DRENSE-11162 format. One record per residue (C-alpha): x, y, z. Coordinates in steps of 0.25 Angstrom, whole numbers, m for minus. Last residue first. Layout:
BEGIN
     x     y     z
     X     Y     Z
...
//
This chain:
BEGIN
     x     y     z
   196   225  m500
   208   220  m498
   204   215  m485
   214   212  m474
   211   198  m467
   206   196  m454
   216   190  m443
   206   182  m435
   207   185  m419
   194   180  m416
   189   169  m428
   183   174  m440
   166   174  m437
   165   189  m438
   172   188  m452
   161   180  m457
   165   166  m460
   165   156  m474
   171   146  m470
   186   143  m475
   188   134  m490
   198   146  m493
   189   147  m506
   177   151  m497
   184   158  m488
   189   169  m498
   176   169  m505
   168   173  m491
   178   183  m490
   178   188  m505
   163   189  m503
   163   198  m489
   170   207  m495
   162   209  m506
   151   209  m496
   159   221  m490
   160   229  m503
   147   228  m505
   144   232  m492
   153   244  m495
   148   246  m508
   135   249  m501
   140   261  m492
   146   267  m503
   160   273  m503
   166   267  m515
   174   253  m515
   169   250  m501
   181   246  m492
   182   231  m486
   192   227  m475
   196   237  m467
   204   236  m453
   198   242  m441
   208   249  m433
   199   264  m431
   210   271  m442
   207   260  m451
   191   262  m449
   193   278  m453
   201   275  m466
   190   264  m471
   181   275  m468
   189   285  m478
   191   273  m486
   178   270  m490
   165   262  m485
   172   252  m475
   171   239  m471
   178   232  m459
   177   216  m458
   175   212  m443
   186   204  m438
   193   214  m433
   182   219  m423
   174   232  m427
   179   245  m418
   170   248  m407
   156   251  m405
   154   266  m406
   166   272  m408
   170   261  m419
   156   262  m425
   158   277  m427
   171   279  m430
   169   270  m443
   156   277  m446
   161   286  m445
   171   285  m457
   161   280  m466
   153   269  m471
   160   256  m461
   153   243  m465
   155   233  m454
   159   218  m454
   159   203  m449
   152   210  m436
   155   201  m422
   167   206  m421
   169   209  m408
   170   224  m408
   158   226  m418
   149   215  m410
   151   218  m396
   147   233  m400
   136   225  m406
   133   219  m393
   133   229  m388
   124   239  m395
   128   248  m403
   134   262  m398
   128   275  m401
   128   281  m415
   139   293  m416
   132   305  m421
   131   311  m435
   122   324  m435
   112   328  m446
   106   338  m459
   118   347  m454
   119   356  m466
   129   360  m478
   122   371  m485
   131   373  m497
   134   383  m508
   139   375  m521
   149   380  m531
   155   368  m534
   165   370  m522
   156   373  m510
   148   357  m514
   163   351  m515
   164   360  m500
   152   356  m495
   153   340  m500
   168   338  m493
   165   348  m480
   151   336  m478
   153   339  m462
   149   328  m452
   136   335  m446
   127   327  m458
   122   335  m469
   114   341  m476
   119   348  m489
   111   359  m493
   117   365  m508
   116   379  m512
   119   385  m526
   104   388  m531
    99   389  m544
   109   381  m550
   110   380  m566
   116   393  m570
   124   394  m553
   130   381  m555
   135   373  m545
   144   362  m546
   137   349  m549
   138   339  m538
   144   325  m545
   157   325  m539
   153   331  m528
   143   319  m524
   156   311  m524
   163   320  m515
   152   319  m505
   152   304  m505
   145   293  m516
   156   293  m523
   153   291  m539
   140   295  m545
   135   304  m534
   122   305  m531
   115   319  m536
   100   323  m540
    93   315  m528
    81   309  m530
    73   312  m517
    60   306  m512
    66   303  m499
    68   289  m500
    77   294  m512
    86   303  m503
    88   292  m496
    93   284  m507
   101   295  m513
   107   295  m499
   111   280  m501
   116   282  m517
   127   292  m514
   128   309  m508
   114   313  m512
   113   325  m520
    98   334  m522
    95   345  m529
    85   353  m525
    72   358  m534
    62   350  m525
    67   344  m512
    58   349  m505
    49   337  m512
    55   327  m504
    46   330  m492
    45   343  m482
    37   342  m469
    49   349  m462
    51   338  m451
    51   329  m464
    60   339  m472
    71   337  m459
    68   322  m460
    72   323  m473
    83   331  m472
    90   322  m462
    88   308  m469
    94   314  m481
   108   318  m473
   107   305  m466
   107   298  m481
   120   304  m482
   124   316  m490
   113   323  m496
   116   336  m504
   105   346  m506
   105   355  m520
   100   368  m525
    98   373  m511
    90   384  m505
    77   382  m512
    66   385  m501
    64   370  m499
    78   366  m496
    82   378  m488
    71   374  m478
    79   361  m477
    92   369  m475
    86   377  m465
    81   366  m456
    98   359  m458
   100   374  m453
    92   373  m441
    96   359  m436
   104   362  m427
   109   349  m420
   108   340  m431
    98   329  m431
   104   315  m427
   111   304  m435
   117   292  m428
   129   287  m434
   136   273  m431
   124   265  m432
   125   250  m430
   118   242  m441
   121   227  m443
   122   221  m455
   120   205  m456
   127   202  m470
   119   195  m481
   124   203  m492
   113   206  m496
   111   211  m481
   123   221  m482
   115   228  m492
   103   231  m484
   112   235  m471
   117   245  m479
   103   250  m484
   101   252  m470
   115   259  m465
   111   271  m467
    99   272  m460
   105   265  m449
   117   274  m446
   130   267  m450
   139   256  m447
   135   243  m453
   140   231  m445
   141   219  m454
   137   205  m449
   141   195  m459
   130   183  m462
   133   183  m477
   141   195  m481
   144   190  m496
   131   180  m497
   136   168  m496
   124   164  m486
   114   169  m492
   117   161  m509
   122   149  m503
   118   141  m517
   135   139  m520
   138   134  m508
   124   127  m506
   126   117  m517
   128   104  m508
   116   108  m502
   108   107  m515
    97   102  m510
    97    90  m519
   102    81  m510
    93    86  m499
    91    92  m484
    89   108  m482
    90   110  m466
    82   124  m463
    87   129  m450
    78   135  m439
    87   139  m425
    86   129  m413
   100   124  m414
   104   140  m407
   110   137  m394
   119   127  m403
   123   113  m405
   125   114  m417
   127   127  m424
   144   125  m424
   148   121  m438
   153   108  m435
   140   105  m427
   130   108  m437
   139   100  m449
   139    90  m438
   122    90  m437
   121    91  m452
   131    79  m456
   121    68  m459
   109    74  m466
   121    83  m475
   128    97  m472
   127   110  m477
   127   121  m467
   119   133  m467
   118   148  m462
   110   160  m460
   111   172  m451
   110   180  m461
    96   176  m464
    89   167  m474
    91   154  m464
    96   155  m451
   100   140  m451
   100   132  m465
   105   118  m465
   109   111  m477
   109    96  m479
   115    87  m489
   109    70  m489
   123    63  m483
   114    57  m472
   104    51  m482
    91    55  m480
    80    42  m474
    73    47  m464
    83    45  m453
    92    53  m461
    80    65  m462
    79    64  m445
    93    64  m445
    94    77  m454
    83    82  m444
    89    79  m431
   103    85  m437
    95   100  m440
    89    99  m425
    98   109  m421
    97   119  m429
    83   120  m433
    72   112  m442
    66   116  m457
    71   103  m465
    71   105  m480
    72    91  m485
    75    90  m501
    72    79  m509
    76    65  m507
    63    61  m500
    63    48  m488
    67    59  m479
    57    65  m480
    47    59  m480
    53    51  m466
    56    64  m460
    41    69  m463
    36    56  m455
    45    59  m442
    39    71  m442
    43    86  m446
    40    96  m434
    52   103  m432
    59    98  m445
    51   106  m452
    53    99  m465
    53   103  m480
    54    94  m493
    60    97  m506
    58    87  m517
    70    91  m528
    66    97  m543
    77    91  m550
    82   106  m552
    85   107  m537
    76   109  m525
    78   115  m512
    89   125  m515
    99   127  m503
   106   140  m505
   103   144  m489
    96   153  m493
    88   145  m501
    88   134  m492
    82   144  m481
    71   150  m489
    62   138  m492
    62   132  m479
    62   145  m472
    47   146  m479
    48   159  m488
    35   166  m483
    21   168  m487
    12   177  m482
    m1   173  m477
   m15   178  m476
   m24   182  m464
   m37   184  m462
   m44   180  m448
   m56   172  m447
   m52   165  m433
   m51   152  m441
   m42   158  m451
   m33   165  m443
   m30   152  m435
   m27   144  m448
   m18   155  m448
   m11   154  m436
   m10   140  m437
    m3   141  m450
     8   152  m445
    11   141  m435
    13   131  m444
    24   138  m452
    25   134  m466
    13   142  m473
    20   156  m464
    32   155  m473
    46   157  m467
    47   162  m453
    31   169  m449
    25   182  m450
    12   183  m444
     6   197  m450
    m5   205  m442
   m13   215  m450
   m22   218  m438
   m37   221  m438
   m39   215  m422
   m41   203  m428
   m28   201  m436
   m23   204  m422
   m30   194  m414
   m28   184  m425
   m10   184  m425
   m12   185  m411
   m21   171  m409
   m12   165  m419
     0   168  m413
    m5   160  m401
    m1   148  m404
    12   151  m408
    15   162  m399
    10   159  m387
     1   171  m383
     7   185  m373
     8   196  m384
    19   203  m379
    24   220  m379
    11   226  m385
    11   238  m392
    18   236  m406
    33   229  m409
    39   216  m401
    28   211  m399
    30   196  m393
    22   185  m395
    25   175  m384
    32   161  m382
    26   150  m375
    30   146  m363
    16   146  m359
    13   152  m344
    18   165  m348
    20   168  m364
    34   165  m364
    45   176  m368
    59   170  m368
    57   155  m364
    47   156  m378
    58   159  m387
    56   164  m400
    46   175  m394
    34   176  m406
    33   189  m413
    23   201  m414
    26   215  m422
    14   224  m418
    15   235  m430
    16   247  m429
    28   251  m440
    26   241  m451
    32   227  m452
    43   225  m463
    55   225  m450
    46   215  m444
    44   203  m454
    60   198  m452
    64   204  m439
    52   194  m434
    55   182  m442
    60   174  m432
    52   179  m422
    40   174  m427
    31   187  m430
    16   191  m428
    14   205  m435
     4   214  m431
    m1   226  m440
     5   223  m454
     5   230  m466
    21   228  m468
    21   215  m463
    12   212  m474
    19   220  m487
    32   213  m482
    27   200  m481
    20   203  m495
    32   206  m501
    39   193  m497
    51   194  m485
    61   185  m490
    71   198  m487
    68   196  m472
    79   186  m473
    73   176  m461
    65   163  m466
    53   169  m473
    44   177  m467
    30   171  m469
    20   179  m468
     5   175  m460
    m3   189  m464
   m16   192  m454
   m27   199  m456
   m36   210  m448
   m50   209  m444
   m58   214  m432
   m54   229  m432
   m43   233  m421
   m41   226  m409
   m26   227  m403
   m18   214  m401
   m21   206  m388
   m13   195  m380
    m4   204  m372
   m15   214  m369
   m15   228  m376
//
């Protein structure tokens, strides 16, 4: 394929101009997700690439604009290239802005469904508007999927309503293209002004408004990284904003070109932001939390942490591998089909996965469980079974553990139970507690190694340095093995890092490795552990506010500062 040519196909394609919103992936519309799932080619601005590409189907050609022309110039032009980051071509060597329309139309003419994703809303994007006109002129059919405009979404996440009960007039200004006449008009108004600018140009924009007639003491908020966990908002006035940003040590900065949204106005609710700042006041807002589990197990826990405003970082400490000798597992699966078992007990998500993979190997599906009673050790294991098409008959009503499962397990009754055998697919780590308990209840147990757990490879060097150097705000230990394995592959977490453990046994192992435990789950559940960490974060925040101290993350504590022992 040549640098500027996409594969040929049927003549008529289709283009969707899609607004990806201000940055929070959760703000994508349902229609946007649907369009991304059906796209053959995705042309995305670099800033929203991570937001949209997760919803694209496998095999889609993904193209993005390089944000720094100096790193990837088109020879002889100095313009950035459009880089294919997924697909069969390395680069599409055309100037990014002017020729994005050319690329989009070429792909559409090849019969492809093209999605052109931009930050915010495409109706407010001048480049998208030009590309729409180009499609219209060339007869290429297109549609527009609106997105949440940054000028509206960011103030909402900053806790700054743009209108009050009196219906305040709202004006929107892009400081990067605003004329003198524009500043004069908004300066003469007493309404709210929403200014799209950059961090190092905020003070200049404030000066333009003052020159146009706004009072220097007019309230102003400045938000950077809006709608993401990097969001930060400062409250100032038109006259003090430069000093406020300097005192906050964000200016001068090499990152001064970062986009910001500033809200200016007497009635813009800037003075009420402490009460309305719902996003930045989340329990774990901006906390970088280490989740040392297998990637499959970490997914739901990471989602829960994100709901608290945290930034989860998944570091697998355990790798799952097939058993060294698969014959025992093969005989057990065949026994399921031939009626050898009354029960099958799953003690982990990995056990479900191992059995499911063996089923698929034999061309079986969930129907093979017909007539067999199924037990799951907890909610996550039950969810994995339901995803497989199997609703478990038994889930512990109390503690989600082998002991909890035994408390609810019925004893063998030769009158009502035609078969006395239980299939227990497990890890190579022994499960004597469950086996012994089932035998005591009168059951015969086929204790079968379905998978092996081995220590994972060490994480990248920068992750190891962050762990040992205090770059993480918290780490969640969900078992004793995660403690031993994390310390083994990456070293001990720094003493400023909050240590959260799922239960007493895990806490004891952490303490044996020289770690001070700050948080412990009230019951052995990963979700209760995340809740306990969130409660810790809220109490920590409340204590800082009550003492009149700034709210900081644990990783922002001064080196060598003593940690307060938690009573959690």
